[in-house]
All heavy atoms as an XYZ file, in Angstrom:
872
protein
N     -15.601     -1.302    -15.130
C     -16.370     -1.559    -16.323
C     -16.723     -3.039    -16.441
O     -17.592     -3.385    -17.221
C     -15.597     -1.097    -17.552
C     -15.357      0.415    -17.623
S     -16.800      1.462    -17.368
C     -17.877      0.981    -18.665
N     -16.053     -3.880    -15.669
C     -16.379     -5.299    -15.716
C     -17.795     -5.567    -15.220
O     -18.427     -6.527    -15.640
C     -15.374     -6.101    -14.886
C     -13.947     -6.123    -15.413
C     -13.035     -6.856    -14.430
C     -13.880     -6.757    -16.780
N     -18.290     -4.714    -14.348
C     -19.634     -4.887    -13.823
C     -20.720     -4.591    -14.835
O     -21.882     -4.896    -14.609
N     -20.343     -4.017    -15.934
C     -21.307     -3.656    -16.968
C     -22.145     -4.824    -17.452
O     -23.328     -4.680    -17.713
C     -20.535     -3.098    -18.153
C     -21.066     -1.831    -18.585
C     -20.330     -1.338    -19.754
N     -21.100     -0.164    -20.052
C     -20.747      0.783    -20.779
N     -19.616      0.732    -21.392
N     -21.499      1.814    -20.971
N     -21.538     -5.971    -17.587
C     -22.258     -7.127    -18.096
C     -22.839     -8.006    -17.008
O     -23.277     -9.115    -17.283
N     -22.864     -7.519    -15.798
C     -23.338     -8.331    -14.676
C     -24.851     -8.476    -14.699
O     -25.575     -7.493    -14.519
C     -22.912     -7.691    -13.356
O     -23.487     -8.382    -12.283
N     -25.351     -9.701    -14.867
C     -26.799     -9.898    -14.815
C     -27.329     -9.932    -13.378
O     -28.512     -9.757    -13.141
C     -27.011    -11.247    -15.498
C     -25.734    -11.975    -15.293
C     -24.647    -10.931    -15.234
N     -26.422    -10.165    -12.404
C     -26.817    -10.268    -10.995
C     -25.892     -9.423    -10.129
O     -24.994     -9.943     -9.474
C     -26.746    -11.719    -10.546
C     -27.550    -12.676    -11.367
C     -27.255    -14.101    -10.943
N     -25.950    -14.159    -10.273
C     -25.108    -15.180    -10.347
N     -25.414    -16.227    -11.018
N     -23.957    -15.158     -9.726
N     -26.077     -8.104    -10.118
C     -25.140     -7.253     -9.376
C     -25.056     -7.564     -7.882
O     -23.981     -7.517     -7.311
C     -25.643     -5.839     -9.631
C     -26.919     -5.952    -10.350
C     -27.092     -7.356    -10.817
N     -26.188     -7.894     -7.248
C     -26.135     -8.194     -5.809
C     -25.335     -9.461     -5.533
O     -24.514     -9.501     -4.613
C     -27.543     -8.334     -5.244
C     -28.314     -7.035     -5.056
C     -29.745     -7.320     -4.623
C     -27.628     -6.142     -4.056
N     -25.555    -10.491     -6.324
C     -24.815    -11.742     -6.137
C     -23.332    -11.539     -6.435
O     -22.472    -12.075     -5.723
C     -25.389    -12.833     -7.037
N     -23.023    -10.766     -7.461
C     -21.619    -10.504     -7.778
C     -20.935     -9.716     -6.668
O     -19.795     -9.990     -6.308
C     -21.505     -9.746     -9.099
C     -21.878    -10.609    -10.290
O     -21.913    -11.850    -10.139
O     -22.131    -10.053    -11.368
N     -21.636     -8.734     -6.117
C     -21.072     -7.948     -5.019
C     -20.842     -8.830     -3.794
O     -19.796     -8.753     -3.150
C     -21.993     -6.767     -4.675
O     -22.120     -5.944     -5.828
C     -21.439     -5.944     -3.534
N     -21.811     -9.679     -3.471
C     -21.650    -10.592     -2.338
C     -20.460    -11.527     -2.574
O     -19.671    -11.790     -1.658
C     -22.927    -11.408     -2.133
N     -20.307    -12.001     -3.802
C     -19.173    -12.857     -4.137
C     -17.848    -12.144     -3.976
O     -16.867    -12.716     -3.489
N     -17.803    -10.876     -4.371
C     -16.572    -10.092     -4.215
C     -16.203     -9.954     -2.745
O     -15.030    -10.080     -2.372
C     -16.744     -8.711     -4.851
C     -16.835     -8.778     -6.354
O     -16.391     -9.742     -6.979
N     -17.424     -7.764     -6.952
N     -17.193     -9.687     -1.907
C     -16.917     -9.580     -0.471
C     -16.497    -10.934      0.096
O     -15.597    -11.018      0.928
C     -18.117     -9.014      0.280
C     -18.205     -7.519      0.211
C     -18.982     -6.898     -0.751
C     -17.500     -6.733      1.095
C     -19.048     -5.522     -0.825
C     -17.547     -5.351      1.033
C     -18.334     -4.742      0.069
N     -17.129    -12.004     -0.339
C     -16.773    -13.342      0.138
C     -15.338    -13.697     -0.246
O     -14.623    -14.336      0.528
C     -17.745    -14.378     -0.421
N     -14.908    -13.263     -1.419
C     -13.527    -13.547     -1.839
C     -12.500    -12.779     -1.016
O     -11.323    -13.118     -1.022
C     -13.360    -13.257     -3.331
C     -13.961    -14.354     -4.206
C     -13.634    -14.152     -5.673
N     -14.391    -13.069     -6.283
C     -15.663    -13.155     -6.688
N     -16.327    -14.278     -6.512
N     -16.258    -12.139     -7.245
N     -12.938    -11.766     -0.283
C     -11.993    -11.038      0.576
C     -11.806    -11.730      1.933
O     -10.868    -11.420      2.662
C     -12.462     -9.603      0.787
O     -13.600     -9.567      1.623
N     -12.681    -12.667      2.273
C     -12.620    -13.332      3.581
C     -11.332    -14.109      3.845
O     -10.887    -14.160      4.993
C     -13.839    -14.225      3.774
C     -15.168    -13.481      3.927
C     -16.316    -14.472      4.060
C     -15.132    -12.539      5.115
N     -10.705    -14.733      2.833
C      -9.446    -15.427      3.139
C      -8.377    -14.530      3.772
O      -7.528    -15.014      4.509
C      -8.993    -15.957      1.782
C     -10.254    -16.138      1.018
C     -11.148    -15.005      1.470
N      -8.454    -13.236      3.526
C      -7.487    -12.335      4.154
C      -7.655    -12.312      5.669
O      -6.702    -12.032      6.395
C      -7.605    -10.931      3.571
C      -7.055    -10.890      2.187
C      -7.760    -10.832      1.029
C      -5.680    -10.944      1.817
N      -6.909    -10.852     -0.042
C      -5.618    -10.910      0.413
C      -4.485    -11.015      2.533
C      -4.429    -10.953     -0.287
C      -3.293    -11.048      1.825
C      -3.271    -11.013      0.443
N      -8.841    -12.617      6.154
C      -9.039    -12.708      7.599
C      -8.218    -13.841      8.197
O      -7.728    -13.739      9.317
C     -10.514    -12.901      7.934
C     -11.400    -11.687      7.772
C     -12.848    -12.043      8.080
C     -10.934    -10.547      8.649
N      -8.069    -14.922      7.446
C      -7.253    -16.049      7.906
C      -5.800    -15.605      8.044
O      -5.113    -15.976      8.995
C      -7.385    -17.246      6.940
C      -6.436    -18.372      7.307
C      -8.822    -17.734      6.902
N      -5.353    -14.788      7.111
C      -3.978    -14.271      7.164
C      -3.826    -13.288      8.320
O      -2.821    -13.300      9.031
C      -3.613    -13.590      5.824
C      -2.267    -12.892      5.903
C      -3.635    -14.606      4.691
N      -4.838    -12.478      8.525
C      -4.774    -11.433      9.542
C      -5.058    -11.950     10.952
O      -4.566    -11.383     11.931
C      -5.774    -10.333      9.179
C      -5.664     -9.008      9.885
C      -4.290     -8.397      9.681
C      -6.742     -8.061      9.394
N      -5.826    -13.015     11.090
C      -6.249    -13.516     12.401
C      -5.090    -13.786     13.363
O      -5.158    -13.370     14.533
C      -7.117    -14.760     12.232
N      -4.011    -14.471     12.942
C      -2.913    -14.692     13.899
C      -2.308    -13.396     14.424
O      -1.974    -13.301     15.605
C      -1.876    -15.485     13.088
C      -2.655    -16.110     11.989
C      -3.772    -15.166     11.688
N      -2.214    -12.394     13.568
C      -1.680    -11.105     14.024
C      -2.616    -10.455     15.041
O      -2.163     -9.873     16.029
C      -1.478    -10.165     12.832
C      -0.434    -10.599     11.806
C      -0.440     -9.654     10.614
C       0.947    -10.645     12.438
N      -3.905    -10.579     14.813
C      -4.877    -10.013     15.751
C      -4.840    -10.741     17.088
O      -4.891    -10.130     18.148
C      -6.286    -10.068     15.156
C      -6.545     -9.174     13.956
C      -7.908     -9.483     13.351
C      -6.453     -7.712     14.340
N      -4.768    -12.066     17.021
C      -4.782    -12.866     18.246
C      -3.500    -12.708     19.056
O      -3.525    -12.751     20.287
C      -5.028    -14.332     17.912
C      -6.409    -14.631     17.315
C      -6.488    -16.086     16.873
C      -7.510    -14.302     18.316
N      -2.371    -12.529     18.386
C      -1.092    -12.378     19.078
C      -0.824    -10.942     19.502
O       0.143    -10.677     20.200
C       0.050    -12.878     18.187
C       0.004    -14.372     17.845
C       1.085    -14.697     16.823
C       0.163    -15.213     19.096
N      -1.667    -10.036     19.038
C      -1.475     -8.633     19.399
C      -0.337     -7.972     18.655
O       0.068     -6.878     18.993
N       0.182     -8.612     17.615
C       1.315     -8.055     16.878
C       0.871     -7.172     15.715
O       1.681     -6.497     15.117
C       2.177     -9.194     16.331
N      -0.403     -7.200     15.398
C      -0.893     -6.454     14.246
C      -1.871     -5.380     14.663
O      -1.795     -4.856     15.772
N      -2.815     -5.108     13.822
C      -3.824     -4.093     14.130
C      -4.645     -4.486     15.355
O      -4.830     -5.661     15.640
C      -4.722     -4.083     12.883
C      -3.954     -4.790     11.828
C      -2.979     -5.682     12.504
N      -5.107     -3.503     16.060
C      -5.939     -3.732     17.248
C      -7.378     -3.974     16.808
O      -7.915     -3.262     15.965
C      -5.857     -2.520     18.170
C      -6.753     -2.622     19.348
N      -6.526     -3.497     20.384
C      -7.889     -1.975     19.662
C      -7.484     -3.375     21.279
N      -8.319     -2.439     20.854
N      -8.017     -4.968     17.373
C      -9.404     -5.304     17.053
C     -10.271     -4.992     18.262
O      -9.979     -5.432     19.370
C      -9.515     -6.793     16.700
C     -10.888     -7.299     16.314
C     -11.348     -6.656     15.018
C     -10.861     -8.815     16.165
N     -11.312     -4.209     18.036
C     -12.267     -3.921     19.108
C     -13.669     -4.215     18.594
O     -13.916     -4.242     17.381
C     -12.168     -2.448     19.530
O     -12.636     -1.607     18.490
N     -14.594     -4.399     19.510
C     -15.979     -4.687     19.124
C     -16.564     -3.522     18.330
O     -17.220     -3.719     17.308
C     -16.815     -4.971     20.362
N     -16.308     -2.321     18.778
C     -16.807     -1.144     18.066
C     -16.224     -1.030     16.668
O     -16.943     -0.768     15.700
N     -14.927     -1.249     16.567
C     -14.278     -1.189     15.254
C     -14.799     -2.256     14.316
O     -15.020     -2.005     13.124
N     -15.017     -3.445     14.860
C     -15.563     -4.540     14.053
C     -16.970     -4.209     13.570
O     -17.310     -4.434     12.406
C     -15.568     -5.831     14.865
C     -16.040     -7.088     14.134
C     -15.158     -7.384     12.935
C     -16.046     -8.268     15.078
N     -17.801     -3.641     14.445
C     -19.153     -3.251     14.041
C     -19.134     -2.164     12.969
O     -19.919     -2.212     12.021
C     -19.960     -2.793     15.252
C     -20.401     -3.892     16.203
C     -21.077     -3.300     17.433
C     -21.317     -4.877     15.506
N     -18.246     -1.190     13.123
C     -18.139     -0.139     12.106
C     -17.680     -0.712     10.770
O     -18.169     -0.330      9.710
C     -17.195      0.980     12.556
C     -17.816      1.940     13.527
C     -17.228      2.168     14.751
C     -18.986      2.612     13.212
C     -17.798      3.051     15.657
C     -19.566      3.505     14.109
C     -18.968      3.729     15.336
N     -16.723     -1.621     10.804
C     -16.235     -2.238      9.571
C     -17.336     -3.046      8.889
O     -17.523     -2.958      7.665
C     -15.029     -3.130      9.867
N     -18.069     -3.836      9.667
C     -19.173     -4.611      9.099
C     -20.266     -3.693      8.561
O     -20.808     -3.916      7.479
C     -19.747     -5.569     10.150
C     -18.876     -6.765     10.486
C     -19.453     -7.520     11.682
C     -18.731     -7.681      9.293
N     -20.579     -2.665      9.318
C     -21.593     -1.712      8.864
C     -21.178     -1.002      7.591
O     -21.987     -0.803      6.682
N     -19.913     -0.646      7.524
C     -19.405      0.007      6.326
C     -19.543     -0.885      5.109
O     -19.964     -0.451      4.036
C     -17.931      0.386      6.533
O     -17.378      0.876      5.340
N     -19.201     -2.154      5.270
C     -19.292     -3.078      4.143
C     -20.711     -3.465      3.804
O     -21.133     -3.394      2.652
N     -21.480     -3.829      4.819
C     -22.826     -4.347      4.580
C     -23.812     -3.238      4.244
O     -24.645     -3.384      3.349
C     -23.314     -5.145      5.815
C     -24.769     -5.533      5.682
C     -22.450     -6.379      6.014
N     -23.741     -2.127      4.953
C     -24.740     -1.075      4.782
C     -24.345      0.009      3.783
O     -25.221      0.714      3.289
C     -25.046     -0.413      6.135
C     -25.567     -1.352      7.220
C     -25.708     -0.614      8.539
C     -26.886     -1.975      6.799
N     -23.068      0.149      3.510
C     -22.652      1.224      2.611
C     -22.042      0.692      1.323
O     -22.569      0.914      0.239
C     -21.660      2.141      3.328
N     -20.961     -0.029      1.429
C     -20.249     -0.467      0.230
C     -21.043     -1.467     -0.598
O     -21.134     -1.330     -1.822
C     -18.898     -1.092      0.604
O     -18.083     -0.136      1.220
N     -21.616     -2.465      0.045
C     -22.351     -3.490     -0.694
C     -23.475     -2.916     -1.538
O     -23.503     -3.093     -2.760
N     -24.425     -2.206     -0.926
C     -25.490     -1.607     -1.731
C     -24.972     -0.588     -2.741
O     -25.494     -0.481     -3.849
C     -26.393     -0.934     -0.699
C     -26.140     -1.683      0.558
C     -24.690     -2.071      0.503
N     -23.922      0.142     -2.367
C     -23.340      1.108     -3.302
C     -22.823      0.439     -4.563
O     -23.065      0.903     -5.686
N     -22.101     -0.662     -4.393
C     -21.614     -1.400     -5.558
C     -22.763     -1.984     -6.364
O     -22.740     -1.984     -7.595
C     -20.648     -2.513     -5.150
C     -19.254     -2.030     -4.871
C     -18.695     -2.146     -3.607
C     -18.488     -1.462     -5.878
C     -17.409     -1.700     -3.344
C     -17.203     -1.011     -5.628
C     -16.671     -1.135     -4.368
O     -15.415     -0.697     -4.122
N     -23.770     -2.493     -5.692
C     -24.915     -3.074     -6.401
C     -25.615     -2.011     -7.249
O     -25.952     -2.257     -8.416
C     -25.878     -3.706     -5.413
N     -25.825     -0.831     -6.683
C     -26.439      0.268     -7.444
C     -25.539      0.660     -8.604
O     -25.991      0.874     -9.734
C     -26.728      1.475     -6.527
C     -27.095      2.712     -7.335
C     -27.828      1.141     -5.533
N     -24.236      0.732     -8.342
C     -23.295      1.124     -9.390
C     -23.317      0.138    -10.555
O     -23.290      0.536    -11.714
C     -21.882      1.253     -8.832
C     -20.895      1.632     -9.897
C     -19.874      0.872    -10.361
C     -20.860      2.846    -10.634
N     -19.215      1.543    -11.348
C     -19.792      2.757    -11.538
C     -21.635      4.003    -10.625
C     -19.467      3.776    -12.425
C     -21.314      5.023    -11.512
C     -20.243      4.903    -12.397
N     -23.374     -1.146    -10.252
C     -23.441     -2.146    -11.317
C     -24.677     -1.935    -12.180
O     -24.658     -2.181    -13.383
C     -23.460     -3.566    -10.749
C     -22.115     -4.102    -10.331
C     -22.033     -5.108     -9.385
C     -20.938     -3.622    -10.876
C     -20.808     -5.632     -8.992
C     -19.710     -4.132    -10.487
C     -19.655     -5.133     -9.549
O     -18.448     -5.645     -9.173
N     -25.771     -1.508    -11.575
C     -26.972     -1.227    -12.345
C     -26.845      0.029    -13.183
O     -27.279      0.080    -14.333
N     -26.204      1.068    -12.632
C     -26.048      2.343    -13.346
C     -25.049      2.222    -14.485
O     -25.265      2.769    -15.571
C     -25.599      3.453    -12.362
C     -25.169      4.713    -13.092
C     -26.702      3.759    -11.371
N     -23.969      1.511    -14.271
C     -22.880      1.476    -15.243
C     -23.327      0.870    -16.578
O     -22.744      1.163    -17.617
C     -21.635      0.764    -14.658
C     -21.783     -0.740    -14.691
C     -20.370      1.195    -15.368
N     -24.373      0.080    -16.552
C     -24.900     -0.489    -17.797
C     -25.627      0.558    -18.638
O     -25.815      0.373    -19.831
C     -25.874     -1.627    -17.498
C     -25.181     -2.879    -17.034
C     -26.178     -3.966    -16.885
N     -26.710     -3.900    -15.524
C     -27.525     -4.760    -15.002
N     -27.977     -5.761    -15.710
N     -27.932     -4.647    -13.773
N     -26.047      1.639    -18.008
C     -26.863      2.646    -18.682
C     -26.055      3.813    -19.248
O     -26.621      4.664    -19.926
C     -27.908      3.209    -17.701
C     -28.705      2.165    -16.968
C     -29.527      1.276    -17.886
O     -30.099      1.755    -18.846
N     -29.559     -0.010    -17.595
N     -24.761      3.879    -18.951
C     -23.954      5.035    -19.363
C     -22.722      4.576    -20.128
O     -22.340      3.406    -20.083
C     -23.534      5.889    -18.133
C     -24.747      6.462    -17.422
C     -22.691      5.096    -17.164
N     -22.086      5.527    -20.802
C     -20.858      5.211    -21.539
C     -19.690      5.071    -20.559
O     -19.782      5.463    -19.394
C     -20.554      6.325    -22.543
O     -20.152      7.501    -21.860
N     -18.587      4.548    -21.055
C     -17.389      4.388    -20.220
C     -16.897      5.749    -19.734
O     -16.491      5.897    -18.572
C     -16.297      3.668    -21.000
N     -16.929      6.754    -20.601
C     -16.484      8.098    -20.219
C     -17.398      8.681    -19.145
O     -16.933      9.262    -18.169
C     -16.450      9.021    -21.450
C     -15.875     10.395    -21.180
C     -16.929     11.460    -20.897
O     -18.072     11.345    -21.313
N     -16.541     12.482    -20.174
N     -18.696      8.484    -19.291
C     -19.633      8.974    -18.284
C     -19.437      8.234    -16.952
O     -19.480      8.855    -15.894
C     -21.073      8.803    -18.764
C     -21.455      9.748    -19.878
C     -22.802      9.415    -20.472
O     -23.149      8.247    -20.612
N     -23.571     10.437    -20.833
N     -19.223      6.930    -17.013
C     -19.008      6.150    -15.796
C     -17.757      6.633    -15.065
O     -17.775      6.816    -13.839
C     -18.894      4.666    -16.135
N     -16.679      6.839    -15.806
C     -15.432      7.301    -15.188
C     -15.624      8.678    -14.549
O     -15.136      8.938    -13.445
C     -14.326      7.354    -16.234
N     -16.356      9.547    -15.229
C     -16.593     10.889    -14.700
C     -17.497     10.848    -13.474
O     -17.239     11.532    -12.481
C     -17.213     11.779    -15.796
O     -16.349     11.779    -16.931
C     -17.394     13.201    -15.318
N     -18.536     10.032    -13.511
C     -19.445      9.925    -12.368
C     -18.737      9.389    -11.129
O     -19.101      9.750    -10.005
C     -20.635      9.042    -12.719
C     -21.652      9.664    -13.674
C     -22.651      8.619    -14.140
C     -22.354     10.835    -13.020
N     -17.724      8.552    -11.313
C     -16.964      8.019    -10.178
C     -16.320      9.135     -9.358
O     -16.072      8.972     -8.161
C     -15.863      7.070    -10.671
C     -16.370      5.723    -11.083
C     -16.617      4.836     -9.881
O     -15.888      4.865     -8.903
N     -17.661      4.044     -9.956
N     -16.065     10.268    -10.006
C     -15.433     11.388     -9.305
C     -16.346     12.009     -8.245
O     -15.888     12.764     -7.394
C     -14.999     12.457    -10.309
C     -13.969     12.000    -11.341
C     -13.743     13.080    -12.387
C     -12.660     11.618    -10.662
N     -17.635     11.675     -8.273
C     -18.565     12.222     -7.282
C     -18.506     11.465     -5.954
O     -19.061     11.938     -4.953
C     -19.995     12.210     -7.827
O     -20.453     10.878     -7.970
N     -17.847     10.340     -5.909
C     -17.842      9.506     -4.698
C     -17.288     10.259     -3.479
O     -17.914     10.226     -2.405
C     -17.107      8.174     -4.938
C     -16.900      7.412     -3.645
C     -17.878      7.334     -5.950
N     -16.163     10.973     -3.566
C     -15.697     11.695     -2.370
C     -16.675     12.765     -1.901
O     -16.828     12.981     -0.696
C     -14.370     12.326     -2.822
C     -13.929     11.506     -3.976
C     -15.178     11.032     -4.655
N     -17.357     13.408     -2.835
C     -18.346     14.418     -2.460
C     -19.502     13.751     -1.717
O     -19.934     14.223     -0.664
C     -18.867     15.173     -3.702
C     -20.003     16.108     -3.343
C     -17.734     15.942     -4.372
N     -19.989     12.632     -2.256
C     -21.077     11.909     -1.595
C     -20.656     11.422     -0.210
O     -21.443     11.483      0.736
C     -21.532     10.730     -2.457
C     -22.172     11.098     -3.792
C     -22.396      9.853     -4.635
C     -23.453     11.857     -3.579
N     -19.436     10.953     -0.100
C     -18.943     10.484      1.200
C     -18.863     11.641      2.200
O     -19.267     11.493      3.365
C     -17.580      9.819      1.043
N     -18.349     12.763      1.757
C     -18.253     13.927      2.646
C     -19.613     14.421      3.101
O     -19.838     14.675      4.292
N     -20.541     14.532      2.165
C     -21.885     14.991      2.516
C     -22.628     13.935      3.328
O     -23.430     14.276      4.201
C     -22.653     15.368      1.251
C     -22.066     16.554      0.471
C     -22.848     16.792     -0.809
C     -22.019     17.805      1.327
N     -22.343     12.668      3.068
C     -22.921     11.604      3.884
C     -22.443     11.687      5.319
O     -23.207     11.443      6.258
N     -21.172     12.033      5.508
C     -20.646     12.217      6.858
C     -21.348     13.336      7.600
O     -21.627     13.238      8.794
N     -21.667     14.405      6.870
C     -22.398     15.527      7.478
C     -23.807     15.086      7.860
O     -24.269     15.325      8.977
C     -22.451     16.729      6.501
C     -23.403     17.803      7.004
C     -21.059     17.304      6.278
N     -24.488     14.405      6.925
C     -25.890     14.040      7.140
C     -26.061     12.894      8.137
O     -27.009     12.904      8.929
C     -26.529     13.658      5.810
N     -25.161     11.924      8.097
C     -25.390     10.703      8.868
C     -24.691     10.655     10.219
O     -25.215     10.042     11.158
C     -24.970      9.485      8.039
C     -25.751      9.300      6.731
C     -25.153      8.159      5.915
C     -27.221      9.057      7.026
N     -23.504     11.255     10.321
C     -22.791     11.130     11.592
C     -22.400     12.475     12.208
O     -21.584     12.529     13.119
C     -21.544     10.210     11.466
C     -20.533     10.768     10.469
C     -21.948      8.806     11.110
C     -19.213     10.018     10.470
N     -23.002     13.543     11.696
C     -22.818     14.840     12.332
C     -21.477     15.506     12.106
O     -21.079     16.352     12.904
N     -20.781     15.145     11.036
C     -19.531     15.854     10.717
C     -19.863     17.324     10.448
O     -20.948     17.636      9.940
C     -18.880     15.245      9.468
C     -18.281     13.886      9.681
C     -16.977     13.931     10.448
O     -16.234     14.934     10.359
O     -16.696     12.961     11.163
N     -18.956     18.232     10.752
C     -19.259     19.643     10.510
C     -19.285     19.955      9.009
O     -18.472     19.438      8.251
C     -18.115     20.397     11.204
C     -17.025     19.399     11.337
C     -17.667     18.048     11.411
N     -20.233     20.778      8.610
C     -20.321     21.239      7.228
C     -19.446     22.473      7.108
O     -19.812     23.558      7.542
C     -21.771     21.550      6.856
C     -22.006     22.041      5.440
C     -21.562     20.990      4.429
C     -23.480     22.367      5.238
N     -18.259     22.285      6.549
C     -17.290     23.372      6.487
C     -17.320     24.066      5.131
O     -17.802     23.512      4.132
C     -15.879     22.827      6.740
O     -15.507     21.977      5.671
N     -16.800     25.270      5.108
C     -16.675     26.006      3.854
C     -15.769     25.244      2.886
O     -16.029     25.198      1.683
C     -16.115     27.410      4.128
C     -15.945     28.311      2.912
C     -17.291     28.531      2.218
C     -15.311     29.627      3.314
N     -14.744     24.616      3.416
C     -13.825     23.832      2.589
C     -14.555     22.671      1.887
O     -14.359     22.442      0.698
C     -12.694     23.299      3.461
C     -11.664     22.516      2.729
C     -10.579     22.095      3.690
N      -9.558     21.334      3.025
C      -8.492     20.870      3.605
N      -8.282     21.089      4.886
N      -7.605     20.185      2.929
N     -15.401     21.957      2.623
C     -16.173     20.862      2.030
C     -17.129     21.398      0.970
O     -17.253     20.817     -0.113
C     -16.936     20.092      3.105
C     -17.882     18.994      2.607
C     -17.121     17.916      1.831
C     -18.654     18.375      3.755
N     -17.809     22.489      1.275
C     -18.743     23.068      0.301
C     -18.026     23.504     -0.979
O     -18.488     23.204     -2.081
C     -19.484     24.248      0.921
C     -20.582     23.897      1.915
C     -21.158     25.160      2.552
C     -21.679     23.120      1.233
N     -16.919     24.209     -0.832
C     -16.180     24.681     -2.017
C     -15.621     23.511     -2.825
O     -15.720     23.505     -4.054
C     -15.050     25.625     -1.603
C     -15.487     26.983     -1.068
C     -14.277     27.782     -0.594
C     -16.269     27.751     -2.114
N     -15.062     22.530     -2.151
C     -14.524     21.365     -2.861
C     -15.646     20.619     -3.582
O     -15.472     20.185     -4.721
C     -13.814     20.437     -1.880
N     -16.799     20.502     -2.941
C     -17.937     19.831     -3.565
C     -18.408     20.576     -4.802
O     -18.689     19.967     -5.843
C     -19.093     19.700     -2.567
O     -18.712     18.897     -1.476
N     -18.488     21.892     -4.715
C     -18.904     22.707     -5.861
C     -17.915     22.556     -7.009
O     -18.311     22.395     -8.173
C     -19.074     24.189     -5.452
C     -19.187     25.097     -6.664
C     -20.278     24.352     -4.543
N     -16.627     22.589     -6.702
C     -15.609     22.453     -7.750
C     -15.693     21.081     -8.421
O     -15.698     20.968     -9.654
C     -14.192     22.702     -7.176
C     -13.111     22.318     -8.168
C     -14.040     24.161     -6.768
N     -15.771     20.033     -7.618
C     -15.826     18.670     -8.169
C     -17.106     18.470     -8.975
O     -17.075     17.993    -10.120
C     -15.708     17.609     -7.052
C     -16.003     16.224     -7.586
C     -14.320     17.655     -6.431
N     -18.251     18.824     -8.401
C     -19.517     18.642     -9.113
C     -19.603     19.539    -10.342
O     -20.178     19.145    -11.367
C     -20.697     18.885     -8.171
C     -20.818     17.882     -7.017
C     -21.945     18.279     -6.076
C     -21.006     16.473     -7.532
N     -19.015     20.733    -10.273
C     -18.959     21.606    -11.448
C     -18.133     20.978    -12.564
O     -18.518     21.018    -13.741
N     -17.003     20.383    -12.204
C     -16.174     19.696    -13.199
C     -16.889     18.509    -13.817
O     -16.817     18.276    -15.032
N     -17.610     17.768    -13.001
C     -18.389     16.633    -13.512
C     -19.455     17.134    -14.486
O     -19.650     16.562    -15.565
C     -19.023     15.845    -12.344
C     -17.937     15.114    -11.559
C     -20.078     14.869    -12.852
C     -18.418     14.521    -10.251
N     -20.122     18.213    -14.117
C     -21.149     18.787    -14.992
C     -20.543     19.214    -16.323
O     -21.105     18.931    -17.390
C     -21.831     19.985    -14.303
O     -22.405     19.540    -13.073
C     -22.905     20.597    -15.178
N     -19.406     19.888    -16.278
C     -18.749     20.314    -17.519
C     -18.386     19.124    -18.398
O     -18.477     19.180    -19.619
C     -17.482     21.124    -17.201
C     -17.698     22.525    -16.657
C     -16.361     23.140    -16.265
C     -18.417     23.383    -17.678
N     -17.980     18.029    -17.771
C     -17.573     16.844    -18.528
C     -18.769     16.100    -19.116
O     -18.646     15.462    -20.163
C     -16.758     15.907    -17.646
N     -19.916     16.166    -18.455
C     -21.061     15.368    -18.889
C     -22.047     16.110    -19.788
O     -22.752     15.496    -20.574
C     -21.817     14.815    -17.673
C     -21.068     13.776    -16.850
C     -21.911     13.341    -15.657
C     -20.673     12.581    -17.688
N     -22.111     17.432    -19.653
C     -23.065     18.203    -20.468
C     -22.537     18.307    -21.889
O     -21.378     18.671    -22.105
C     -23.282     19.606    -19.854
C     -24.093     20.482    -20.779
C     -23.942     19.492    -18.499
N     -23.372     17.963    -22.862
C     -22.910     18.042    -24.261
C     -22.554     19.480    -24.649
O     -23.198     20.429    -24.222
C     -24.117     17.552    -25.087
C     -25.108     17.034    -24.118
C     -24.743     17.505    -22.756
N     -21.510     19.597    -25.448
C     -21.081     20.910    -25.914
C     -21.957     21.341    -27.084
O     -22.350     20.547    -27.914
C     -19.623     20.866    -26.366
C     -18.699     20.639    -25.218
C     -17.276     20.798    -25.665
N     -16.404     20.556    -24.530
C     -15.299     19.868    -24.583
N     -14.896     19.355    -25.732
N     -14.576     19.691    -23.508
N     -22.200     22.645    -27.156
C     -22.946     23.189    -28.287
C     -22.011     23.412    -29.460
O     -20.874     23.814    -29.288
C     -23.598     24.513    -27.900
C     -24.674     24.358    -26.867
C     -25.328     25.675    -26.622
N     -26.282     25.554    -25.531
C     -26.957     26.566    -25.049
N     -26.779     27.774    -25.552
N     -27.799     26.380    -24.073
N     -22.501     23.131    -30.618
C     -21.727     23.338    -31.844
C     -21.680     24.834    -32.147
O     -22.672     25.544    -32.021
C     -22.386     22.611    -33.011
C     -22.461     21.116    -32.820
C     -21.197     20.442    -33.278
O     -20.516     20.930    -34.159
N     -20.899     19.297    -32.692
N     -20.507     25.334    -32.567
C     -20.361     26.737    -32.948
C     -21.084     26.957    -34.275
O     -21.074     26.111    -35.161
C     -18.899     27.112    -33.068
N     -21.725     28.119    -34.402
C     -22.440     28.422    -35.649
C     -21.519     28.888    -36.716
O     -20.630     29.489    -36.779
C     -23.539     29.461    -35.402
C     -24.630     29.008    -34.436
C     -25.588     30.145    -34.187
C     -25.405     27.830    -35.027
């Protein structure tokens, strides 16, 4: 909800990512000594792509949307993220479209719909 008052969502998102860079300084000795996580060119490209092409624009869009909805609506809409990620995996990288994914998506999106659609007053 802090992003609600952001006049510059792209700049704020870039700043958030920049503030995570000091952790690379902490992690670098472990990578160089081979005592920590393994670093590969492919893994590095996937990590950069995930941040630059997926997370960054996603946060920027979210900062714009969150200003237009209530806190309850924002919290409920956040529940769609796993569904979007799962369907994105199917569409973008060829993950199999399973019955389990479809059923889970229907349940989650159905719950979101129930939470967001206004209730009718009883007569």
